[in-house]
All heavy atoms as an XYZ file, in Angstrom:
772
protein
N       7.065      1.762     12.822
C       6.290      0.516     12.994
C       5.128      0.851     13.946
O       5.275      1.618     14.880
C       7.209     -0.491     13.620
C       6.507     -1.787     13.882
S       7.531     -3.231     14.337
C       8.429     -2.691     15.748
N       4.003      0.189     13.680
C       2.839      0.347     14.456
C       3.126     -0.153     15.957
O       3.990     -1.025     16.082
C       1.672     -0.444     13.871
N       2.388      0.365     16.874
C       2.536     -0.107     18.247
C       2.156     -1.571     18.339
O       1.186     -2.014     17.751
C       1.647      0.718     19.146
N       2.981     -2.312     19.031
C       2.763     -3.744     19.170
C       2.331     -4.016     20.645
O       2.984     -3.600     21.544
C       4.043     -4.549     18.881
C       3.841     -6.037     19.115
C       4.567     -4.287     17.483
N       1.175     -4.640     20.736
C       0.659     -4.894     22.109
C       1.041     -6.309     22.579
O       1.459     -7.157     21.806
C      -0.909     -4.809     22.067
O      -1.394     -5.943     21.280
C      -1.389     -3.519     21.512
N       0.877     -6.500     23.867
C       1.145     -7.836     24.437
C       0.223     -8.875     23.772
O       0.651     -9.993     23.533
C       0.949     -7.822     25.921
C       1.991     -7.123     26.683
O       3.085     -6.850     26.120
O       1.777     -6.802     27.868
N      -1.025     -8.481     23.425
C      -1.946     -9.390     22.772
C      -1.421     -9.776     21.414
O      -1.535    -10.961     20.972
C      -3.319     -8.764     22.660
N      -0.809     -8.823     20.644
C      -0.264     -9.117     19.366
C       0.865    -10.127     19.466
O       0.920    -11.151     18.741
C       0.363     -7.860     18.709
C      -0.708     -6.804     18.357
O      -1.844     -7.128     18.119
O      -0.265     -5.604     18.336
N       1.731     -9.911     20.452
C       2.858    -10.816     20.665
C       2.383    -12.224     21.008
O       2.834    -13.213     20.468
C       3.759    -10.307     21.777
C       4.446     -8.992     21.301
C       4.786    -11.336     22.238
C       5.183     -8.254     22.361
N       1.370    -12.298     21.885
C       0.860    -13.612     22.252
C       0.134    -14.329     21.111
O       0.230    -15.545     20.971
C      -0.098    -13.485     23.465
C       0.655    -13.155     24.746
C       1.873    -14.066     25.010
O       1.731    -15.301     24.931
O       2.954    -13.526     25.261
N      -0.529    -13.557     20.230
C      -1.164    -14.189     19.026
C      -0.147    -14.821     18.140
O      -0.208    -15.908     17.639
C      -2.006    -13.163     18.227
C      -3.419    -12.979     18.802
C      -4.354    -12.277     17.827
N      -3.863    -11.062     17.254
C      -3.922     -9.846     17.838
N      -4.456     -9.711     19.040
N      -3.440     -8.784     17.229
N       0.931    -14.029     17.882
C       2.025    -14.527     16.987
C       2.695    -15.727     17.689
O       2.935    -16.748     16.991
C       3.056    -13.389     16.724
C       4.270    -13.981     15.999
C       2.380    -12.338     15.842
N       3.010    -15.631     18.951
C       3.602    -16.768     19.655
C       2.759    -18.060     19.518
O       3.259    -19.120     19.255
C       3.847    -16.417     21.128
C       5.017    -15.471     21.369
C       5.215    -15.198     22.816
N       5.384    -16.382     23.624
C       6.488    -17.120     23.659
N       7.586    -16.743     23.020
N       6.569    -18.171     24.458
N       1.446    -17.898     19.731
C       0.574    -19.056     19.635
C       0.541    -19.624     18.202
O       0.511    -20.886     18.041
C      -0.867    -18.642     20.030
N       0.552    -18.778     17.215
C       0.574    -19.259     15.837
C       1.850    -20.027     15.539
O       1.832    -21.123     14.987
C       0.384    -18.125     14.866
C      -1.014    -17.560     14.829
C      -1.046    -16.202     14.117
C      -2.004    -18.487     14.101
N       2.976    -19.427     15.955
C       4.285    -20.068     15.667
C       4.355    -21.421     16.418
O       4.769    -22.421     15.861
C       5.490    -19.179     16.110
C       6.800    -19.926     15.973
C       5.502    -17.936     15.253
N       3.858    -21.494     17.650
C       3.855    -22.732     18.389
C       2.995    -23.795     17.758
O       3.262    -24.998     17.891
C       3.375    -22.464     19.844
N       2.000    -23.396     16.973
C       1.071    -24.357     16.344
C       1.584    -24.897     15.016
O       0.964    -25.830     14.490
C      -0.272    -23.690     16.198
N       2.617    -24.318     14.428
C       3.105    -24.837     13.159
C       3.606    -26.240     13.349
O       4.507    -26.467     14.109
C       4.215    -23.926     12.588
C       3.749    -22.482     12.386
C       4.726    -24.508     11.205
C       4.872    -21.496     12.111
N       3.000    -27.207     12.622
C       3.436    -28.603     12.876
C       4.821    -28.884     12.318
O       5.276    -28.269     11.370
C       2.365    -29.380     12.112
C       1.510    -28.461     11.403
C       1.919    -27.054     11.713
N       5.467    -29.867     12.884
C       6.723    -30.342     12.397
C       6.582    -30.763     10.938
O       5.603    -31.372     10.548
C       7.199    -31.534     13.226
C       8.579    -32.027     12.866
C       9.069    -33.117     13.806
O       8.818    -33.041     15.017
O       9.761    -34.020     13.306
N       7.574    -30.354     10.158
C       7.549    -30.661      8.722
C       6.809    -29.627      7.855
O       6.694    -29.805      6.665
N       6.302    -28.603      8.543
C       5.581    -27.536      7.837
C       6.231    -26.181      8.085
O       7.003    -26.101      9.094
C       4.127    -27.462      8.264
O       3.397    -28.631      7.933
N       5.969    -25.199      7.268
C       6.469    -23.867      7.544
C       5.322    -22.873      7.288
O       4.301    -23.218      6.686
C       7.622    -23.521      6.573
C       8.821    -24.445      6.819
C       7.219    -23.527      5.134
N       5.538    -21.695      7.764
C       4.635    -20.592      7.540
C       5.498    -19.360      7.150
O       6.689    -19.356      7.408
C       3.802    -20.229      8.749
O       2.830    -19.253      8.459
N       4.906    -18.371      6.537
C       5.630    -17.182      6.143
C       5.269    -16.019      7.129
O       4.252    -16.086      7.782
C       5.319    -16.703      4.735
O       4.008    -16.252      4.682
C       5.537    -17.816      3.703
N       6.151    -15.067      7.175
C       5.875    -13.901      8.037
C       4.568    -13.251      7.613
O       3.783    -12.804      8.459
C       7.005    -12.850      7.885
C       8.314    -13.341      8.428
C       9.301    -13.920      7.627
C       8.604    -13.285      9.793
C      10.529    -14.364      8.094
C       9.796    -13.726     10.302
C      10.747    -14.279      9.446
O      11.951    -14.762      9.983
N       4.289    -13.208      6.312
C       3.070    -12.605      5.848
C       1.818    -13.386      6.249
O       0.825    -12.824      6.591
N       1.915    -14.701      6.159
C       0.783    -15.540      6.545
C       0.490    -15.325      8.036
O      -0.708    -15.252      8.427
C       1.098    -17.040      6.381
C       1.179    -17.459      4.873
O       0.686    -16.680      4.006
O       1.721    -18.538      4.614
N       1.504    -15.278      8.866
C       1.304    -15.078     10.260
C       0.791    -13.686     10.588
O      -0.123    -13.514     11.445
C       2.620    -15.307     11.064
C       3.148    -16.765     10.974
C       4.529    -16.843     11.625
C       2.171    -17.729     11.619
N       1.263    -12.689      9.891
C       0.752    -11.319     10.093
C      -0.771    -11.242      9.737
O      -1.536    -10.658     10.473
C       1.499    -10.320      9.211
N      -1.128    -11.837      8.673
C      -2.514    -11.866      8.255
C      -3.354    -12.570      9.284
O      -4.449    -12.054      9.698
C      -2.663    -12.545      6.863
O      -4.008    -12.555      6.502
N      -2.925    -13.729      9.739
C      -3.703    -14.522     10.710
C      -3.782    -13.778     12.079
O      -4.784    -13.962     12.781
C      -3.074    -15.881     10.905
N      -2.789    -12.965     12.438
C      -2.761    -12.276     13.691
C      -3.355    -10.864     13.570
O      -3.280    -10.097     14.509
C      -1.324    -12.192     14.222
N      -3.951    -10.551     12.384
C      -4.512     -9.237     12.175
C      -3.475     -8.093     12.330
O      -3.787     -7.065     12.901
C      -5.722     -8.983     13.019
C      -6.888     -9.886     12.660
O      -7.026    -10.213     11.474
O      -7.639    -10.299     13.548
N      -2.278     -8.304     11.916
C      -1.239     -7.297     11.961
C      -1.066     -6.691     10.581
O      -1.201     -7.370      9.557
C       0.096     -7.913     12.441
C       0.061     -8.485     13.847
C       1.354     -9.267     14.146
C      -0.156     -7.372     14.844
N      -0.732     -5.351     10.519
C      -0.657     -4.726      9.252
C       0.567     -5.018      8.380
O       0.589     -4.719      7.168
C      -0.653     -3.227      9.569
C      -0.107     -3.190     10.972
C      -0.531     -4.485     11.612
N       1.574     -5.649      8.953
C       2.778     -5.875      8.206
C       3.539     -7.149      8.674
O       3.651     -7.394      9.877
C       3.696     -4.638      8.366
O       5.018     -4.911      7.836
N       4.129     -7.878      7.706
C       4.962     -8.985      8.116
C       6.195     -8.565      8.921
O       6.743     -9.368      9.693
C       5.376     -9.577      6.786
C       4.420     -9.110      5.775
C       3.929     -7.769      6.292
N       6.584     -7.323      8.784
C       7.742     -6.825      9.516
C       7.520     -6.826     10.991
O       8.413     -7.030     11.822
C       8.118     -5.415      9.073
C       8.705     -5.424      7.647
C       9.001     -3.971      7.251
N       9.454     -3.945      5.891
C      10.764     -3.902      5.548
N      11.656     -3.889      6.466
N      11.091     -3.890      4.299
N       6.244     -6.682     11.429
C       5.924     -6.766     12.855
C       6.165     -8.184     13.337
O       6.697     -8.382     14.426
C       4.482     -6.278     13.123
C       4.366     -4.790     12.766
C       4.095     -6.529     14.595
C       2.943     -4.262     12.791
N       5.763     -9.159     12.550
C       6.024    -10.544     12.917
C       7.547    -10.775     13.028
O       8.014    -11.414     13.955
C       5.360    -11.543     11.923
C       5.825    -12.989     12.219
C       3.868    -11.411     11.901
N       8.302    -10.238     12.084
C       9.739    -10.342     12.139
C      10.329     -9.754     13.397
O      11.203    -10.341     14.019
N       9.785     -8.624     13.780
C      10.286     -7.929     15.024
C       9.984     -8.868     16.210
O      10.833     -9.061     17.089
C       9.628     -6.586     15.196
C      10.103     -5.909     16.453
C      11.230     -5.165     16.571
C       9.435     -5.919     17.711
N      11.334     -4.727     17.903
C      10.211     -5.193     18.610
C       8.248     -6.479     18.143
C       9.826     -5.006     19.956
C       7.888     -6.298     19.474
C       8.677     -5.553     20.344
N       8.724     -9.355     16.303
C       8.376    -10.257     17.379
C       9.278    -11.537     17.377
O       9.756    -11.919     18.432
C       6.859    -10.631     17.287
C       6.033     -9.410     17.583
C       6.531    -11.741     18.268
C       4.531     -9.565     17.241
N       9.515    -12.053     16.195
C      10.358    -13.226     16.089
C      11.774    -12.964     16.595
O      12.354    -13.852     17.214
C      10.402    -13.768     14.665
C       9.092    -14.241     14.084
S       8.475    -15.751     14.864
C       9.763    -16.851     14.372
N      12.265    -11.794     16.335
C      13.623    -11.432     16.812
C      13.704    -11.256     18.298
O      14.774    -11.452     18.880
C      14.134    -10.191     16.092
C      14.662    -10.454     14.740
C      15.355     -9.200     14.164
N      14.555     -7.974     14.231
C      13.668     -7.646     13.307
N      13.401     -8.454     12.315
N      12.941     -6.570     13.401
N      12.585    -10.868     18.900
C      12.676    -10.473     20.291
C      12.029    -11.486     21.286
O      12.346    -11.396     22.451
C      11.970     -9.116     20.488
O      10.633     -9.166     20.070
C      12.688     -8.011     19.722
N      11.179    -12.416     20.789
C      10.441    -13.175     21.777
C       9.975    -14.566     21.336
O       8.878    -14.939     21.538
C       9.182    -12.384     22.199
C       8.506    -12.984     23.433
O       9.194    -13.488     24.309
O       7.264    -12.913     23.505
N      10.889    -15.286     20.661
C      10.465    -16.653     20.234
C      11.588    -17.690     20.440
O      11.528    -18.762     19.828
C       9.998    -16.633     18.778
O      11.053    -16.189     17.977
C       8.765    -15.866     18.593
N      12.543    -17.404     21.294
C      13.649    -18.407     21.508
C      13.126    -19.768     21.934
O      13.749    -20.785     21.640
C      14.658    -17.844     22.530
N      11.995    -19.791     22.636
C      11.452    -21.083     23.099
C      10.461    -21.698     22.100
O       9.791    -22.696     22.450
C      10.767    -20.861     24.431
C       9.602    -19.870     24.346
O       9.642    -18.946     23.506
O       8.663    -19.982     25.162
N      10.356    -21.137     20.939
C       9.384    -21.618     19.908
C      10.128    -22.210     18.685
O      11.287    -21.946     18.500
C       8.499    -20.454     19.482
C       7.590    -19.893     20.543
C       6.870    -18.634     20.008
C       6.584    -20.888     21.029
N       9.358    -22.945     17.823
C      10.038    -23.446     16.630
C      10.193    -22.348     15.565
O       9.583    -22.344     14.485
C       9.026    -24.528     16.155
C       7.701    -24.055     16.648
C       8.030    -23.364     17.951
N      11.062    -21.381     15.872
C      11.300    -20.205     15.003
C      11.737    -20.593     13.595
O      11.454    -19.859     12.646
C      12.395    -19.319     15.622
C      13.686    -20.026     15.784
C      14.125    -20.722     16.893
C      14.706    -20.167     14.793
N      15.338    -21.273     16.667
C      15.731    -20.980     15.396
C      14.894    -19.743     13.531
C      16.890    -21.354     14.707
C      15.995    -20.088     12.806
C      17.019    -20.854     13.429
N      12.371    -21.786     13.514
C      12.918    -22.172     12.218
C      11.808    -22.483     11.205
O      12.078    -22.602     10.015
C      13.825    -23.371     12.410
C      13.205    -24.581     13.035
N      12.905    -24.619     14.385
C      12.714    -25.698     12.475
C      12.328    -25.790     14.670
N      12.186    -26.476     13.504
N      10.574    -22.638     11.651
C       9.445    -22.983     10.759
C       8.825    -21.726     10.173
O       7.819    -21.779      9.444
C       8.398    -23.781     11.551
C       8.938    -25.117     11.965
C       7.894    -25.920     12.724
N       8.506    -27.118     13.287
C       8.118    -27.696     14.374
N       7.123    -27.241     15.065
N       8.783    -28.787     14.790
N       9.410    -20.565     10.406
C       8.883    -19.295      9.829
C       9.930    -18.803      8.821
O      11.077    -18.597      9.186
C       8.639    -18.277     10.934
C       8.082    -16.961     10.291
C       7.674    -18.779     11.969
N       9.509    -18.653      7.577
C      10.403    -18.262      6.518
C       9.852    -17.051      5.742
O       8.643    -16.853      5.775
C      10.710    -19.412      5.527
C      11.424    -20.573      6.242
C       9.442    -19.911      4.878
N      10.663    -16.350      5.029
C      10.173    -15.333      4.142
C       9.347    -15.905      2.998
O       9.456    -17.114      2.711
C      11.406    -14.656      3.590
C      12.523    -14.977      4.534
C      12.111    -16.359      5.079
N       8.527    -15.119      2.314
C       7.696    -15.578      1.262
C       8.495    -16.160      0.115
O       7.990    -17.017     -0.660
C       6.789    -14.433      0.744
N       9.740    -15.824     -0.003
C      10.634    -16.378     -1.030
C      11.047    -17.810     -0.708
O      11.488    -18.525     -1.601
C      11.906    -15.530     -1.162
O      12.688    -15.688      0.024
N      10.850    -18.210      0.544
C      11.357    -19.538      0.988
C      12.788    -19.596      1.264
O      13.296    -20.630      1.722
N      13.507    -18.524      1.090
C      14.951    -18.484      1.377
C      15.220    -17.763      2.682
O      14.939    -16.600      2.816
C      15.643    -17.725      0.218
C      17.157    -17.848      0.302
C      17.859    -17.172     -0.889
N      17.479    -17.698     -2.162
C      17.900    -18.777     -2.747
N      18.717    -19.603     -2.057
N      17.495    -19.204     -3.948
N      15.761    -18.500      3.651
C      16.037    -17.928      4.943
C      17.082    -16.774      4.856
O      17.832    -16.702      3.902
C      16.646    -19.060      5.741
C      16.203    -20.307      5.055
C      16.096    -19.922      3.608
N      17.069    -15.937      5.869
C      18.034    -14.854      5.954
C      19.420    -15.445      5.977
O      19.613    -16.496      6.640
C      17.776    -14.032      7.205
N      20.377    -14.805      5.279
C      21.744    -15.391      5.198
C      22.372    -15.693      6.575
O      22.999    -16.764      6.737
C      22.515    -14.285      4.489
C      21.503    -13.552      3.704
C      20.231    -13.581      4.519
N      22.096    -14.906      7.594
C      22.750    -15.157      8.879
C      22.126    -16.341      9.623
O      22.681    -16.864     10.586
C      22.711    -13.909      9.749
C      21.386    -13.484     10.222
N      20.467    -12.837      9.380
C      20.785    -13.602     11.406
C      19.373    -12.611     10.032
N      19.534    -13.072     11.311
N      20.964    -16.824      9.174
C      20.320    -17.925      9.785
C      20.244    -19.175      8.901
O      19.860    -20.244      9.356
C      18.809    -17.589     10.127
C      18.597    -16.499     11.157
C      17.128    -16.186     11.242
C      19.087    -16.945     12.509
N      20.533    -19.020      7.633
C      20.269    -20.026      6.630
C      20.815    -21.427      7.008
O      20.048    -22.392      6.965
C      20.824    -19.618      5.251
N      22.055    -21.573      7.358
C      22.615    -22.850      7.589
C      21.892    -23.563      8.775
O      21.459    -24.735      8.620
C      24.088    -22.757      7.927
N      21.708    -22.857      9.853
C      21.047    -23.449     11.014
C      19.581    -23.722     10.755
O      19.048    -24.788     11.102
C      21.202    -22.518     12.209
C      20.985    -23.206     13.520
C      21.393    -22.325     14.665
N      20.410    -21.297     14.883
C      20.593    -20.281     15.649
N      21.721    -20.039     16.251
N      19.635    -19.360     15.816
N      18.874    -22.779     10.111
C      17.480    -22.946      9.863
C      17.231    -24.084      8.881
O      16.390    -24.967      9.085
C      16.875    -21.642      9.332
C      15.388    -21.651      9.225
C      14.806    -20.273      8.955
O      15.508    -19.366      8.573
N      13.506    -20.150      9.173
N      17.970    -24.119      7.797
C      17.780    -25.202      6.800
C      18.125    -26.557      7.383
O      17.471    -27.516      7.005
C      18.577    -24.891      5.542
C      18.134    -23.675      4.758
C      19.089    -23.383      3.594
C      16.684    -23.869      4.212
N      19.145    -26.617      8.262
C      19.493    -27.865      8.855
C      18.336    -28.399      9.712
O      17.937    -29.579      9.652
C      20.697    -27.702      9.719
C      21.165    -28.970     10.422
C      22.392    -28.683     11.313
O      23.225    -27.922     10.918
O      22.403    -29.313     12.401
N      17.714    -27.534     10.491
C      16.589    -27.954     11.290
C      15.393    -28.333     10.447
O      14.720    -29.355     10.764
C      16.161    -26.822     12.266
C      17.126    -26.591     13.389
C      16.671    -25.507     14.319
N      17.588    -25.399     15.405
C      17.240    -24.846     16.554
N      16.077    -24.411     16.782
N      18.162    -24.750     17.529
N      15.128    -27.599      9.441
C      13.998    -27.938      8.556
C      14.224    -29.259      7.830
O      13.343    -30.096      7.717
C      13.747    -26.804      7.592
C      13.213    -25.520      8.225
C      13.132    -24.357      7.171
C      11.821    -25.738      8.871
N      15.440    -29.448      7.358
C      15.826    -30.701      6.663
C      15.571    -31.879      7.581
O      15.064    -32.884      7.174
C      17.238    -30.649      6.233
C      17.642    -31.662      5.210
C      19.073    -31.435      4.687
N      19.140    -30.230      3.815
C      19.816    -29.129      4.170
N      20.460    -29.047      5.280
N      19.795    -28.106      3.359
N      15.941    -31.743      8.848
C      15.767    -32.827      9.863
C      14.250    -33.152     10.065
O      13.952    -34.274     10.429
C      16.404    -32.464     11.151
N      13.399    -32.200      9.770
C      11.961    -32.426      9.913
C      11.311    -32.910      8.600
O      10.121    -33.100      8.581
C      11.287    -31.115     10.352
C      11.616    -30.715     11.753
C      10.855    -29.474     12.200
O       9.965    -28.987     11.492
O      11.133    -28.996     13.312
N      12.095    -33.005      7.563
C      11.620    -33.487      6.255
C      10.996    -32.398      5.394
O      10.280    -32.725      4.487
N      11.280    -31.168      5.668
C      10.776    -30.055      4.849
C      11.497    -30.095      3.520
O      12.718    -30.129      3.422
C      11.021    -28.713      5.584
C      10.651    -27.521      4.644
C      10.147    -28.608      6.831
N      10.751    -30.094      2.413
C      11.330    -30.132      1.073
C      12.046    -28.820      0.713
O      11.535    -27.742      1.022
C      10.131    -30.397      0.130
C       8.976    -29.935      0.889
C       9.293    -30.062      2.333
N      13.252    -28.980      0.133
C      14.030    -27.821     -0.244
C      14.645    -28.019     -1.601
O      14.862    -29.169     -2.035
C      15.185    -27.619      0.775
C      14.726    -27.186      2.102
S      16.127    -27.204      3.231
C      15.287    -27.897      4.634
N      14.950    -26.901     -2.233
C      15.677    -26.974     -3.525
C      16.529    -25.723     -3.573
O      16.010    -24.583     -3.397
C      14.644    -26.946     -4.651
C      15.267    -27.088     -6.038
C      14.272    -27.284     -7.168
N      13.267    -28.232     -6.854
C      11.936    -27.974     -6.839
N      11.506    -26.793     -7.130
N      11.057    -28.892     -6.513
N      17.789    -25.912     -3.846
C      18.746    -24.796     -3.968
C      18.745    -23.826     -2.788
O      18.693    -22.609     -2.963
C      18.509    -24.042     -5.279
C      18.646    -24.919     -6.505
O      19.527    -25.811     -6.479
O      17.914    -24.763     -7.481
N      18.693    -24.364     -1.577
C      18.724    -23.514     -0.385
C      17.450    -22.764     -0.134
O      17.428    -21.800      0.631
N      16.384    -23.226     -0.723
C      15.092    -22.571     -0.550
C      14.023    -23.617     -0.182
O      13.992    -24.692     -0.775
C      14.734    -21.901     -1.890
C      13.475    -21.080     -1.909
C      13.197    -20.510     -3.264
N      14.351    -19.818     -3.763
C      14.269    -18.551     -4.202
N      13.123    -17.889     -4.181
N      15.356    -17.920     -4.623
N      13.139    -23.260      0.729
C      12.024    -24.129      1.110
C      10.995    -24.167     -0.054
O      10.690    -23.105     -0.580
C      11.351    -23.627      2.411
C      10.108    -24.433      2.713
C      12.355    -23.697      3.551
N      10.530    -25.330     -0.409
C       9.536    -25.489     -1.469
C       8.193    -25.278     -0.833
O       7.546    -26.209     -0.305
C       9.618    -26.827     -2.168
C       8.606    -26.918     -3.280
C      11.027    -27.060     -2.716
N       7.730    -24.035     -0.769
C       6.517    -23.659      0.016
C       5.261    -24.371     -0.408
O       4.471    -24.809      0.385
C       6.302    -22.168     -0.039
C       7.262    -21.294      0.729
C       7.100    -19.827      0.397
C       7.113    -21.549      2.210
N       5.152    -24.614     -1.716
C       3.892    -25.251     -2.180
C       3.721    -26.676     -1.679
O       2.620    -27.233     -1.625
C       3.849    -25.261     -3.729
C       4.767    -26.190     -4.383
C       4.511    -26.296     -5.921
N       5.565    -27.067     -6.483
C       6.676    -26.581     -7.017
N       6.908    -25.297     -6.994
N       7.585    -27.400     -7.537
N       4.819    -27.255     -1.150
C       4.792    -28.628     -0.681
C       4.689    -28.717      0.873
O       4.471    -29.846      1.362
C       6.020    -29.437     -1.147
C       6.098    -29.595     -2.666
O       4.947    -29.497     -3.300
O       7.162    -29.832     -3.184
N       4.868    -27.586      1.547
C       4.945    -27.717      3.007
C       4.327    -26.512      3.747
O       4.485    -26.424      4.974
C       6.347    -27.995      3.481
S       7.526    -26.646      3.067
N       3.696    -25.612      2.993
C       3.191    -24.389      3.668
C       1.975    -24.740      4.502
O       1.049    -25.356      4.061
C       2.762    -23.390      2.608
C       2.546    -22.001      3.117
C       2.312    -21.117      1.917
N       2.503    -19.710      2.250
C       2.717    -18.781      1.333
N       2.738    -19.138      0.008
N       2.882    -17.531      1.695
N       1.982    -24.341      5.778
C       0.984    -24.592      6.712
C      -0.249    -23.685      6.436
O      -0.075    -22.507      6.220
C       1.510    -24.362      8.114
C       0.555    -24.624      9.244
C      -0.170    -25.737      9.484
C       0.263    -23.709     10.332
N      -0.875    -25.601     10.640
C      -0.590    -24.357     11.181
C       0.727    -22.449     10.690
C      -1.108    -23.773     12.345
C       0.245    -21.842     11.795
C      -0.686    -22.510     12.593
N      -1.412    -24.303      6.439
C      -2.623    -23.516      6.261
C      -2.975    -22.894      7.615
O      -3.487    -23.530      8.489
C      -3.765    -24.376      5.771
N      -2.582    -21.648      7.820
C      -2.740    -20.944      9.085
C      -4.247    -20.861      9.392
O      -5.027    -20.431      8.567
C      -2.110    -19.543      9.040
C      -2.338    -18.817     10.357
C      -0.658    -19.630      8.668
N      -4.642    -21.347     10.606
C      -6.082    -21.254     10.965
C      -6.512    -19.790     11.075
O      -5.758    -18.940     11.555
C      -6.150    -21.972     12.268
C      -4.828    -22.080     12.791
C      -3.855    -21.921     11.673
N      -7.718    -19.536     10.630
C      -8.260    -18.181     10.797
C      -9.238    -18.227     11.965
O      -9.775    -19.248     12.359
C      -8.996    -17.765      9.500
O      -9.988    -18.713      9.205
C      -8.029    -17.593      8.351
N      -9.451    -17.036     12.487
C     -10.370    -16.944     13.647
C     -11.802    -17.123     13.262
O     -12.254    -16.896     12.280
C     -10.245    -15.616     14.297
C      -8.857    -15.408     14.909
C      -8.908    -14.211     15.743
N      -7.718    -13.404     15.545
C      -7.569    -12.280     16.202
N      -8.453    -11.805     16.989
N      -6.472    -11.626     15.986
């Protein structure tokens, strides 16, 4: 994995904090907006430094949460009115347009 700087972490944290209630973003969308080369870097940052952020609003491009998070993540998203079908977020109806610099 490429070296991750404090600035990279802060960019991702700011983007996640900005996702509005009822919307979601993907790891890839956030990586692109933060000028990171891979969505995996966003995933690493999310695993290590976002407990105080709305982590549940970040989903894979498939819209299907990771199995170990699915129940809790989908419950939180459902409470915010995020549309779902068959355990998957309907991205076309709630994907946040990540602001570009």
